[in-house]
Every structure is written in C-alpha cells, then in structure tokens.
PyMOL Python script that loads the backbone (N, CA, C, O; Angstrom):
from pymol import cmd

cmd.read_pdbstr("""\
ATOM      1  N   MET A   1       0.836  -1.180   0.000  1.00  0.00           N
ATOM      2  CA  MET A   1       0.000   0.000   0.000  1.00  0.00           C
ATOM      3  C   MET A   1       0.885   1.248   0.000  1.00  0.00           C
ATOM      4  O   MET A   1       1.648   1.477   0.938  1.00  0.00           O
ATOM      5  N   ARG A   2       0.775   2.051  -1.060  1.00  0.00           N
ATOM      6  CA  ARG A   2       1.560   3.289  -1.154  1.00  0.00           C
ATOM      7  C   ARG A   2       0.824   4.431  -0.458  1.00  0.00           C
ATOM      8  O   ARG A   2      -0.396   4.563  -0.567  1.00  0.00           O
ATOM      9  N   ILE A   3       1.577   5.239   0.247  1.00  0.00           N
ATOM     10  CA  ILE A   3       1.041   6.435   0.899  1.00  0.00           C
ATOM     11  C   ILE A   3       1.949   7.598   0.517  1.00  0.00           C
ATOM     12  O   ILE A   3       3.168   7.512   0.660  1.00  0.00           O
ATOM     13  N   GLU A   4       1.355   8.680   0.032  1.00  0.00           N
ATOM     14  CA  GLU A   4       2.128   9.864  -0.368  1.00  0.00           C
ATOM     15  C   GLU A   4       1.533  11.105   0.272  1.00  0.00           C
ATOM     16  O   GLU A   4       0.340  11.166   0.571  1.00  0.00           O
ATOM     17  N   TRP A   5       2.398  12.095   0.474  1.00  0.00           N
ATOM     18  CA  TRP A   5       1.933  13.377   0.984  1.00  0.00           C
ATOM     19  C   TRP A   5       1.140  14.085  -0.102  1.00  0.00           C
ATOM     20  O   TRP A   5       1.480  14.015  -1.283  1.00  0.00           O
ATOM     21  N   LEU A   6       0.099  14.754   0.303  1.00  0.00           N
ATOM     22  CA  LEU A   6      -0.695  15.556  -0.613  1.00  0.00           C
ATOM     23  C   LEU A   6       0.013  16.901  -0.770  1.00  0.00           C
ATOM     24  O   LEU A   6       0.229  17.606   0.216  1.00  0.00           O
ATOM     25  N   LEU A   7       0.374  17.257  -1.995  1.00  0.00           N
ATOM     26  CA  LEU A   7       1.097  18.492  -2.254  1.00  0.00           C
ATOM     27  C   LEU A   7       0.135  19.588  -2.699  1.00  0.00           C
ATOM     28  O   LEU A   7      -0.859  19.329  -3.376  1.00  0.00           O
ATOM     29  N   CYS A   8       0.451  20.799  -2.309  1.00  0.00           N
ATOM     30  CA  CYS A   8      -0.350  21.948  -2.713  1.00  0.00           C
ATOM     31  C   CYS A   8      -0.182  22.160  -4.222  1.00  0.00           C
ATOM     32  O   CYS A   8       0.950  22.227  -4.701  1.00  0.00           O
ATOM     33  N   PRO A   9      -1.273  22.266  -4.977  1.00  0.00           N
ATOM     34  CA  PRO A   9      -1.141  22.473  -6.419  1.00  0.00           C
ATOM     35  C   PRO A   9      -0.650  23.869  -6.785  1.00  0.00           C
ATOM     36  O   PRO A   9      -0.253  24.098  -7.927  1.00  0.00           O
ATOM     37  N   ILE A  10      -0.670  24.798  -5.846  1.00  0.00           N
ATOM     38  CA  ILE A  10      -0.244  26.174  -6.125  1.00  0.00           C
ATOM     39  C   ILE A  10       1.251  26.358  -5.856  1.00  0.00           C
ATOM     40  O   ILE A  10       1.994  26.798  -6.734  1.00  0.00           O
ATOM     41  N   CYS A  11       1.692  26.016  -4.630  1.00  0.00           N
ATOM     42  CA  CYS A  11       3.098  26.262  -4.272  1.00  0.00           C
ATOM     43  C   CYS A  11       3.938  24.980  -4.228  1.00  0.00           C
ATOM     44  O   CYS A  11       5.150  25.051  -4.025  1.00  0.00           O
ATOM     45  N   LYS A  12       3.318  23.820  -4.414  1.00  0.00           N
ATOM     46  CA  LYS A  12       3.999  22.510  -4.465  1.00  0.00           C
ATOM     47  C   LYS A  12       4.633  22.077  -3.147  1.00  0.00           C
ATOM     48  O   LYS A  12       5.476  21.180  -3.142  1.00  0.00           O
ATOM     49  N   SER A  13       4.246  22.698  -2.025  1.00  0.00           N
ATOM     50  CA  SER A  13       4.783  22.256  -0.737  1.00  0.00           C
ATOM     51  C   SER A  13       3.858  21.212  -0.126  1.00  0.00           C
ATOM     52  O   SER A  13       2.716  21.055  -0.556  1.00  0.00           O
ATOM     53  N   LYS A  14       4.361  20.498   0.882  1.00  0.00           N
ATOM     54  CA  LYS A  14       3.570  19.460   1.537  1.00  0.00           C
ATOM     55  C   LYS A  14       2.455  20.091   2.357  1.00  0.00           C
ATOM     56  O   LYS A  14       2.653  21.107   3.022  1.00  0.00           O
ATOM     57  N   THR A  15       1.282  19.476   2.300  1.00  0.00           N
ATOM     58  CA  THR A  15       0.201  19.882   3.187  1.00  0.00           C
ATOM     59  C   THR A  15       0.233  18.966   4.398  1.00  0.00           C
ATOM     60  O   THR A  15       1.176  18.192   4.562  1.00  0.00           O
ATOM     61  N   ARG A  16      -0.773  19.039   5.239  1.00  0.00           N
ATOM     62  CA  ARG A  16      -0.790  18.215   6.447  1.00  0.00           C
ATOM     63  C   ARG A  16      -1.454  16.868   6.229  1.00  0.00           C
ATOM     64  O   ARG A  16      -1.684  16.133   7.190  1.00  0.00           O
ATOM     65  N   LEU A  17      -1.763  16.531   4.993  1.00  0.00           N
ATOM     66  CA  LEU A  17      -2.508  15.307   4.700  1.00  0.00           C
ATOM     67  C   LEU A  17      -1.674  14.311   3.906  1.00  0.00           C
ATOM     68  O   LEU A  17      -0.826  14.685   3.096  1.00  0.00           O
ATOM     69  N   GLN A  18      -1.937  13.041   4.160  1.00  0.00           N
ATOM     70  CA  GLN A  18      -1.346  11.979   3.366  1.00  0.00           C
ATOM     71  C   GLN A  18      -2.462  11.259   2.632  1.00  0.00           C
ATOM     72  O   GLN A  18      -3.594  11.201   3.112  1.00  0.00           O
ATOM     73  N   LEU A  19      -2.140  10.713   1.471  1.00  0.00           N
ATOM     74  CA  LEU A  19      -3.117  10.058   0.625  1.00  0.00           C
ATOM     75  C   LEU A  19      -2.687   8.627   0.367  1.00  0.00           C
ATOM     76  O   LEU A  19      -1.553   8.375  -0.040  1.00  0.00           O
ATOM     77  N   ARG A  20      -3.603   7.683   0.606  1.00  0.00           N
ATOM     78  CA  ARG A  20      -3.337   6.282   0.278  1.00  0.00           C
ATOM     79  C   ARG A  20      -3.783   6.028  -1.148  1.00  0.00           C
ATOM     80  O   ARG A  20      -4.620   6.758  -1.678  1.00  0.00           O
ATOM     81  N   GLU A  21      -3.227   4.994  -1.776  1.00  0.00           N
ATOM     82  CA  GLU A  21      -3.553   4.733  -3.178  1.00  0.00           C
ATOM     83  C   GLU A  21      -4.989   4.269  -3.388  1.00  0.00           C
ATOM     84  O   GLU A  21      -5.495   4.343  -4.508  1.00  0.00           O
ATOM     85  N   ASP A  22      -5.664   3.789  -2.334  1.00  0.00           N
ATOM     86  CA  ASP A  22      -7.054   3.370  -2.486  1.00  0.00           C
ATOM     87  C   ASP A  22      -8.056   4.440  -2.032  1.00  0.00           C
ATOM     88  O   ASP A  22      -9.251   4.162  -1.923  1.00  0.00           O
ATOM     89  N   THR A  23      -7.575   5.658  -1.769  1.00  0.00           N
ATOM     90  CA  THR A  23      -8.431   6.756  -1.331  1.00  0.00           C
ATOM     91  C   THR A  23      -8.969   7.523  -2.533  1.00  0.00           C
ATOM     92  O   THR A  23      -8.247   7.789  -3.494  1.00  0.00           O
ATOM     93  N   GLU A  24     -10.252   7.872  -2.460  1.00  0.00           N
ATOM     94  CA  GLU A  24     -10.871   8.714  -3.484  1.00  0.00           C
ATOM     95  C   GLU A  24     -11.470   9.939  -2.804  1.00  0.00           C
ATOM     96  O   GLU A  24     -12.190   9.823  -1.813  1.00  0.00           O
ATOM     97  N   LEU A  25     -11.164  11.109  -3.348  1.00  0.00           N
ATOM     98  CA  LEU A  25     -11.712  12.361  -2.831  1.00  0.00           C
ATOM     99  C   LEU A  25     -12.474  13.060  -3.948  1.00  0.00           C
ATOM    100  O   LEU A  25     -12.026  13.085  -5.094  1.00  0.00           O
ATOM    101  N   LYS A  26     -13.627  13.629  -3.610  1.00  0.00           N
ATOM    102  CA  LYS A  26     -14.399  14.413  -4.577  1.00  0.00           C
ATOM    103  C   LYS A  26     -14.756  15.732  -3.928  1.00  0.00           C
ATOM    104  O   LYS A  26     -15.277  15.772  -2.814  1.00  0.00           O
ATOM    105  N   ASN A  27     -14.470  16.807  -4.635  1.00  0.00           N
ATOM    106  CA  ASN A  27     -14.773  18.159  -4.147  1.00  0.00           C
ATOM    107  C   ASN A  27     -14.191  18.398  -2.752  1.00  0.00           C
ATOM    108  O   ASN A  27     -14.873  18.905  -1.861  1.00  0.00           O
ATOM    109  N   PHE A  28     -12.928  18.027  -2.581  1.00  0.00           N
ATOM    110  CA  PHE A  28     -12.263  18.156  -1.289  1.00  0.00           C
ATOM    111  C   PHE A  28     -11.587  19.519  -1.183  1.00  0.00           C
ATOM    112  O   PHE A  28     -10.800  19.877  -2.058  1.00  0.00           O
ATOM    113  N   PRO A  29     -11.876  20.294  -0.126  1.00  0.00           N
ATOM    114  CA  PRO A  29     -11.215  21.598   0.056  1.00  0.00           C
ATOM    115  C   PRO A  29      -9.841  21.417   0.705  1.00  0.00           C
ATOM    116  O   PRO A  29      -9.741  21.236   1.918  1.00  0.00           O
ATOM    117  N   LEU A  30      -8.800  21.465  -0.098  1.00  0.00           N
ATOM    118  CA  LEU A  30      -7.429  21.282   0.382  1.00  0.00           C
ATOM    119  C   LEU A  30      -6.855  22.637   0.776  1.00  0.00           C
ATOM    120  O   LEU A  30      -6.791  23.552  -0.045  1.00  0.00           O
ATOM    121  N   TYR A  31      -6.436  22.765   2.034  1.00  0.00           N
ATOM    122  CA  TYR A  31      -5.867  24.009   2.537  1.00  0.00           C
ATOM    123  C   TYR A  31      -4.360  23.844   2.685  1.00  0.00           C
ATOM    124  O   TYR A  31      -3.886  22.848   3.232  1.00  0.00           O
ATOM    125  N   CYS A  32      -3.619  24.819   2.200  1.00  0.00           N
ATOM    126  CA  CYS A  32      -2.165  24.806   2.326  1.00  0.00           C
ATOM    127  C   CYS A  32      -1.747  25.775   3.433  1.00  0.00           C
ATOM    128  O   CYS A  32      -2.047  26.966   3.349  1.00  0.00           O
ATOM    129  N   PRO A  33      -1.058  25.282   4.470  1.00  0.00           N
ATOM    130  CA  PRO A  33      -0.629  26.173   5.548  1.00  0.00           C
ATOM    131  C   PRO A  33       0.500  27.119   5.149  1.00  0.00           C
ATOM    132  O   PRO A  33       0.713  28.139   5.805  1.00  0.00           O
ATOM    133  N   LYS A  34       1.214  26.796   4.096  1.00  0.00           N
ATOM    134  CA  LYS A  34       2.332  27.649   3.684  1.00  0.00           C
ATOM    135  C   LYS A  34       1.852  28.873   2.892  1.00  0.00           C
ATOM    136  O   LYS A  34       2.173  30.009   3.242  1.00  0.00           O
ATOM    137  N   CYS A  35       1.083  28.634   1.826  1.00  0.00           N
ATOM    138  CA  CYS A  35       0.635  29.765   1.001  1.00  0.00           C
ATOM    139  C   CYS A  35      -0.760  30.261   1.398  1.00  0.00           C
ATOM    140  O   CYS A  35      -1.255  31.241   0.842  1.00  0.00           O
ATOM    141  N   LYS A  36      -1.390  29.578   2.364  1.00  0.00           N
ATOM    142  CA  LYS A  36      -2.688  29.962   2.904  1.00  0.00           C
ATOM    143  C   LYS A  36      -3.779  30.060   1.836  1.00  0.00           C
ATOM    144  O   LYS A  36      -4.643  30.935   1.885  1.00  0.00           O
ATOM    145  N   GLN A  37      -3.719  29.144   0.875  1.00  0.00           N
ATOM    146  CA  GLN A  37      -4.713  29.070  -0.194  1.00  0.00           C
ATOM    147  C   GLN A  37      -5.553  27.818  -0.004  1.00  0.00           C
ATOM    148  O   GLN A  37      -5.069  26.801   0.493  1.00  0.00           O
ATOM    149  N   GLU A  38      -6.800  27.899  -0.399  1.00  0.00           N
ATOM    150  CA  GLU A  38      -7.666  26.726  -0.386  1.00  0.00           C
ATOM    151  C   GLU A  38      -8.002  26.370  -1.823  1.00  0.00           C
ATOM    152  O   GLU A  38      -8.373  27.237  -2.614  1.00  0.00           O
ATOM    153  N   THR A  39      -7.872  25.093  -2.158  1.00  0.00           N
ATOM    154  CA  THR A  39      -8.101  24.617  -3.514  1.00  0.00           C
ATOM    155  C   THR A  39      -9.059  23.443  -3.465  1.00  0.00           C
ATOM    156  O   THR A  39      -8.908  22.553  -2.628  1.00  0.00           O
ATOM    157  N   LEU A  40     -10.031  23.432  -4.340  1.00  0.00           N
ATOM    158  CA  LEU A  40     -10.969  22.328  -4.434  1.00  0.00           C
ATOM    159  C   LEU A  40     -10.373  21.281  -5.371  1.00  0.00           C
ATOM    160  O   LEU A  40     -10.047  21.585  -6.518  1.00  0.00           O
ATOM    161  N   ILE A  41     -10.230  20.031  -4.875  1.00  0.00           N
ATOM    162  CA  ILE A  41      -9.572  18.991  -5.666  1.00  0.00           C
ATOM    163  C   ILE A  41     -10.403  17.709  -5.712  1.00  0.00           C
ATOM    164  O   ILE A  41     -11.293  17.492  -4.889  1.00  0.00           O
ATOM    165  N   ASN A  42     -10.090  16.879  -6.684  1.00  0.00           N
ATOM    166  CA  ASN A  42     -10.514  15.482  -6.748  1.00  0.00           C
ATOM    167  C   ASN A  42      -9.249  14.649  -6.724  1.00  0.00           C
ATOM    168  O   ASN A  42      -8.219  15.074  -7.249  1.00  0.00           O
ATOM    169  N   ALA A  43      -9.308  13.467  -6.122  1.00  0.00           N
ATOM    170  CA  ALA A  43      -8.147  12.581  -6.096  1.00  0.00           C
ATOM    171  C   ALA A  43      -8.609  11.137  -6.253  1.00  0.00           C
ATOM    172  O   ALA A  43      -9.572  10.700  -5.622  1.00  0.00           O
ATOM    173  N   LYS A  44      -7.898  10.409  -7.111  1.00  0.00           N
ATOM    174  CA  LYS A  44      -8.174   8.993  -7.320  1.00  0.00           C
ATOM    175  C   LYS A  44      -6.886   8.346  -7.807  1.00  0.00           C
ATOM    176  O   LYS A  44      -6.226   8.882  -8.697  1.00  0.00           O
ATOM    177  N   ASP A  45      -6.517   7.196  -7.237  1.00  0.00           N
ATOM    178  CA  ASP A  45      -5.291   6.466  -7.595  1.00  0.00           C
ATOM    179  C   ASP A  45      -4.052   7.355  -7.511  1.00  0.00           C
ATOM    180  O   ASP A  45      -3.180   7.289  -8.377  1.00  0.00           O
ATOM    181  N   LEU A  46      -3.971   8.186  -6.469  1.00  0.00           N
ATOM    182  CA  LEU A  46      -2.869   9.117  -6.217  1.00  0.00           C
ATOM    183  C   LEU A  46      -2.722  10.193  -7.296  1.00  0.00           C
ATOM    184  O   LEU A  46      -1.691  10.864  -7.355  1.00  0.00           O
ATOM    185  N   GLN A  47      -3.722  10.365  -8.140  1.00  0.00           N
ATOM    186  CA  GLN A  47      -3.718  11.429  -9.153  1.00  0.00           C
ATOM    187  C   GLN A  47      -4.667  12.526  -8.683  1.00  0.00           C
ATOM    188  O   GLN A  47      -5.822  12.262  -8.349  1.00  0.00           O
ATOM    189  N   ILE A  48      -4.165  13.760  -8.663  1.00  0.00           N
ATOM    190  CA  ILE A  48      -4.942  14.889  -8.159  1.00  0.00           C
ATOM    191  C   ILE A  48      -5.315  15.809  -9.312  1.00  0.00           C
ATOM    192  O   ILE A  48      -4.471  16.162 -10.136  1.00  0.00           O
ATOM    193  N   THR A  49      -6.575  16.190  -9.363  1.00  0.00           N
ATOM    194  CA  THR A  49      -7.034  17.165 -10.361  1.00  0.00           C
ATOM    195  C   THR A  49      -7.639  18.349  -9.629  1.00  0.00           C
ATOM    196  O   THR A  49      -8.408  18.182  -8.683  1.00  0.00           O
ATOM    197  N   VAL A  50      -7.287  19.545 -10.074  1.00  0.00           N
ATOM    198  CA  VAL A  50      -7.769  20.775  -9.460  1.00  0.00           C
ATOM    199  C   VAL A  50      -9.093  21.159 -10.100  1.00  0.00           C
ATOM    200  O   VAL A  50      -9.218  21.190 -11.324  1.00  0.00           O
ATOM    201  N   ILE A  51     -10.077  21.449  -9.260  1.00  0.00           N
ATOM    202  CA  ILE A  51     -11.378  21.885  -9.746  1.00  0.00           C
ATOM    203  C   ILE A  51     -11.450  23.402  -9.747  1.00  0.00           C
ATOM    204  O   ILE A  51     -11.833  24.022 -10.739  1.00  0.00           O
ATOM    205  N   GLN A  52     -11.073  23.992  -8.607  1.00  0.00           N
ATOM    206  CA  GLN A  52     -11.220  25.441  -8.457  1.00  0.00           C
ATOM    207  C   GLN A  52     -10.210  25.947  -7.433  1.00  0.00           C
ATOM    208  O   GLN A  52      -9.949  25.296  -6.422  1.00  0.00           O
ATOM    209  N   LYS A  53      -9.648  27.117  -7.716  1.00  0.00           N
ATOM    210  CA  LYS A  53      -8.726  27.747  -6.770  1.00  0.00           C
ATOM    211  C   LYS A  53      -9.455  28.887  -6.074  1.00  0.00           C
ATOM    212  O   LYS A  53     -10.123  29.695  -6.718  1.00  0.00           O
ATOM    213  N   ARG A  54      -9.321  28.944  -4.746  1.00  0.00           N
ATOM    214  CA  ARG A  54      -9.941  30.017  -3.963  1.00  0.00           C
ATOM    215  C   ARG A  54      -8.862  30.798  -3.260  1.00  0.00           C
ATOM    216  O   ARG A  54      -7.874  30.226  -2.798  1.00  0.00           O
ATOM    217  N   GLU A  55      -9.043  32.104  -3.173  1.00  0.00           N
ATOM    218  CA  GLU A  55      -8.087  32.943  -2.441  1.00  0.00           C
ATOM    219  C   GLU A  55      -8.768  33.493  -1.210  1.00  0.00           C
ATOM    220  O   GLU A  55      -9.944  33.857  -1.237  1.00  0.00           O
ATOM    221  N   HIS A  56      -8.001  33.547  -0.113  1.00  0.00           N
ATOM    222  CA  HIS A  56      -8.552  34.074   1.144  1.00  0.00           C
ATOM    223  C   HIS A  56      -8.214  35.521   1.279  1.00  0.00           C
ATOM    224  O   HIS A  56      -8.586  36.153   2.268  1.00  0.00           O
TER     225      HIS A  56
END
""", "prot")
cmd.dss("prot")
cmd.show_as("cartoon", "prot")
cmd.util.cbc("prot")
cmd.orient("prot")
C-alpha cells in the first residue's frame, strides 16, 4: 500500500494530509498552511485534479 503526501497544487509544498492509493476524494477543500490558499480537488489512484482555486 503506497502512501504519499498531498502536495499543494499552487506552491507545491507538503500539506498536512497523506493520501493512500485506495483513497478517493471528490470536491475536497485542500488548505495549504504555507501559502494559505484553499483549492478544491478530486483525487483517485494518487492522481490529483484541481477543480477550483480560492483565495482568502
């Protein structure tokens, strides 16, 4: 079972979440503590797709 850190799609730094290869996320609000941005993502088979970028 592979586990990888979820990276911020904006600044490419590690977030506080890890993703397993059997995890599926839909419309997940991913928050990055470094750049303080929230991004709506989907994830399946460790592949992440960005739906929408939000700025605070």
